C-alpha positions as MATLAB code, in Angstrom:
seq = 'MIYCVQPNESIWKVAEKFGVSPKAIQIANPQIINPEHLIVGEMVYIPINIDWHAFYPKGVQRFNRR';
ca = [
       0.135   -0.023   -0.135;
       1.257    3.433   -0.788;
       0.667    6.191    1.744;
       1.030   10.046    1.671;
       2.869   11.393    4.611;
       0.991   14.005    6.594;
       2.270   16.762    8.659;
       4.115   16.072   11.880;
       4.462   12.330   11.057;
       7.475    9.950   11.878;
       7.886    6.601   10.594;
       6.732    5.425   14.172;
       3.514    7.056   13.948;
       2.726    5.914   10.483;
       3.868    2.345   11.630;
       1.303    2.555   14.596;
      -1.347    3.821   12.106;
      -1.102    0.849    9.930;
      -0.155   -1.869   12.537;
       3.261   -2.725   11.286;
       6.708   -2.300   12.554;
       8.838    0.882   12.021;
      11.653   -1.431   10.794;
       9.237   -2.967    8.122;
       8.562    0.470    6.878;
      12.332    1.355    6.900;
      13.302   -1.688    4.997;
      10.543   -1.241    2.447;
      11.535    2.331    1.891;
      15.301    2.799    1.540;
      14.969    6.325    0.139;
      13.996    7.422    3.853;
      17.138    9.202    5.257;
      15.839   10.332    8.729;
      12.793    8.353   10.031;
      12.261   10.917   12.566;
      11.272   13.487   10.021;
       9.407   12.296    7.042;
       8.674   14.959    4.272;
       5.063   16.063    3.997;
       3.692   14.640    0.865;
       6.241   12.013    0.598;
       4.905    8.701   -0.667;
       6.033    5.724    1.180;
       5.187    1.982    0.721;
       3.332    0.375    3.692;
       4.043   -3.344    3.746;
       0.698   -4.796    5.155;
      -0.625   -8.120    4.792;
      -4.347   -8.089    3.353;
      -6.754  -10.404    4.823;
      -8.423  -11.714    1.630;
     -10.939  -13.430    3.815;
     -12.537   -9.923    4.417;
     -13.269   -9.539    0.842;
     -14.332  -12.947    0.050;
     -17.360  -14.323    2.062;
     -16.971  -17.779    3.427;
     -17.537  -20.458    0.745;
     -16.713  -18.173   -2.047;
     -13.766  -19.319   -4.138;
     -11.325  -16.637   -5.253;
     -10.147  -18.550   -8.295;
     -12.160  -20.891  -10.346;
      -9.819  -23.690  -11.231;
     -11.112  -26.279  -13.581;
];
């Protein structure tokens, strides 16, 4: 997921917002030089795991393999 940094956000605040570790965001974004001071408007990649079960009701197959 791509996220646009808002005013007064650090990598720790962004990580808390999305429930991921700050280290995971740092690893996914090698362009971040100072994690304490992100640039407003900077686009950062948030490495989140999507729970596909939330999108597909129980019993519905995602792929029709025949």
